[in-house]
N, C-alpha and C positions, 0 to 999 in steps of 0.2 A: 502494499498499500502505500501510495506518495504523499507522503505527510504535508500540509504547507509548513512555509518558511517562516519561520523568526528570526530577524538578526539581530545582535547586539552588539553596539558601538562602547566600547571603553572609551573611558575618563583619560586626562594627562599624567602621565607616569604610569600607568597599566599597559595593560597587554590581551591580547586574545586566551591568554592561559589564566585570565584571573578567573576570582572565586564568585564572580556574579555569574560569568557564563555557567559553568557549574553547576549553580544553583536553579537557572536556567532551566539549563536542560533535564535538570534532575526532576523538577516541577510539572514539565511541559512533555514528557516522556509519554510517546505514543499519541499525541496531541499535535505536537511543531518538531521538526527539525530546525534547531536553534543552532546559526554560525553566529561566527565572530571574527568578523575581519581586525588585523592588526593594524593599526596606523600610530603615526607618531601627529606633533603638535601642527607640522604645516599644513596649511589648510588647504592649501590648491591641490597637493600631493594626496593627502590624506581622503579629500572628496573625491576626485577622479578614480580611485580606487573603491572606495563604496560605491559610488556611481555606475564602477564597470560591473561589482557584483549584484548590485540590484537589477541591471538591466538583465544578467542572467540568470538567478534565482527568483526574481519576482517575490519579495518577502511581504506577507499579507501585514506584517507588524513589525517594527522597527522599534528598539527601546535604545535609548542614549541614556550614558550618566554624567553630568561635569563636564568637560571638553566635547567628550561623546555626544551628550543632551545637544550642544550646538550644532554639531555636524547631524546630527539627527533632523534638526529643523533645517539646515540648510541645503541638504543633499537632494538629488531629483529621487524622491518619493514613492513616485507611480501615485497608486491607491491605495497605501499602505497605510496601517490605523501607526500614529506617532507617539510615543511614549515617552515623556523625557524626566529627569529627576535631576533637582537641582542644575537645570541647565548652566553652563556659563555663558549666560547672556550679553555680555561683553568681554570675551577673553583679552583682547589686547592689554585693557585694564587689569583684571583678573590675575594674569599672568606674569605682571612686569614685575612683582616681586623676585622673579625665579631667574632675571635674565642674566646670561652668562655664567651661571652655576651649576657646575656639575652635579646631577641629580641621581640618586639610583631609582630606579623602577622598583615597583611595590611587585611586580611577579617576574616568576622568569619569559623573558620574551621569546616568542618563535625566530624573530630574526636574531638570536644571539646576542643582541646587544644589551648592557646592564646598565649604563647608565647615557643619559641624555642632558643638552645643554642646549637651552632653547636662546637663540639669538637674535639679534634683532631686526635684522632680514624677515624671518620668520615672524615675528610680533607683528611688524609692520602690515602685512600682507591681510592681515584681519580688517584692516579698515577698508580693503572693497567689497566687503560683504554688508549689505544691510539687512538686520535678524528684524524688525520689526515687519517692511514690506515682504518678506520669506514667508515669516507665520499668516500673517491676513491672508496670503492666497490660498492656503491650507489650514487654517484655523479648525473647521469643522472635523478635522482627523487627527489635531493635535490635543493629548490629555499629559497636564503637566501635575507631577509630584513636588511640592516645595516645601522646604522645612524653613521657620523662624529662627532655628537654633543651626542656622548654617554659617560655622566660623569664616570661610571664606568670602562668599557673597554677599554674607549680613542679609537683606530683604531686597537685594536689588534684582535678583531674578523674578520676586514675585511682583515689584514695583510694574517690570518690567513688561511681563505677561497680561496683568490684570486686565488693562484695556484690552488686550488683542485676542483674550481667548473668551468663548462663552461663560459664564459663572462656572457651570458646572463640570468644564473641564479642567479646572483648576484646584487640585487639592491643596489646601496648606497645613501643616502639623507642625508639631514643637518636639519630637520626641527622639530627634537623630540630626546630626550634625551634616556636614558635606558630604561625607563619605555614605553611599547608601549600603547600610550592614544595620544589622540586628532589626530595632523598630524598622527602618527604613525598607531593609529586603520586604519584611513582612504585610507595610504599605502596597509596595508595588506587586508583589504578588497577589495580593486581592486585589487591586487594581487593574490586573492583566486578566483576572478569571473575569472579573467584569465585561470588561471588553471585549475578550473574544469568545463570551458563551455565544451557544447556538441559538438564533432568534427563534 
């Protein structure tokens, strides 16, 4: 039986081997084939790779966390349902604190790289993208899970998305930080179960 595809797009300093991909695969076993492209922070290269995979795999659902949330909102998503958790709605600002620092990845990457250095050249590429315009064009397919306890974004993601999404497409909670773990993952799986349940 060919299962529908769910794509997961990881965040900054993570990879395709991250724990959230594993949790999604376990939770949706027998319901979705979960795929996870491995990307880096460069929006041009990463979106090109993501869009190529979308064109081939035609996912019904795309899930993105943090910077992966930004990529989920900006990609050529077809008709997929888009679910984002604490999306980095202004990456150029949010990531600037790590400029020119060699940082370890949080998981073992498929590409063999275990550190990443964010350059000014990569950071400046984000100015070529307009997130509000992209969101407005597909707002009826976007569901956002945002925490007011996000230590990285504060409430920027909530303020950005509130005027752009239908009220019932934005879930705001206060029981997890920027990384989608613990209660955050519970909220995400509940949201996904609600969105993907058969009509």
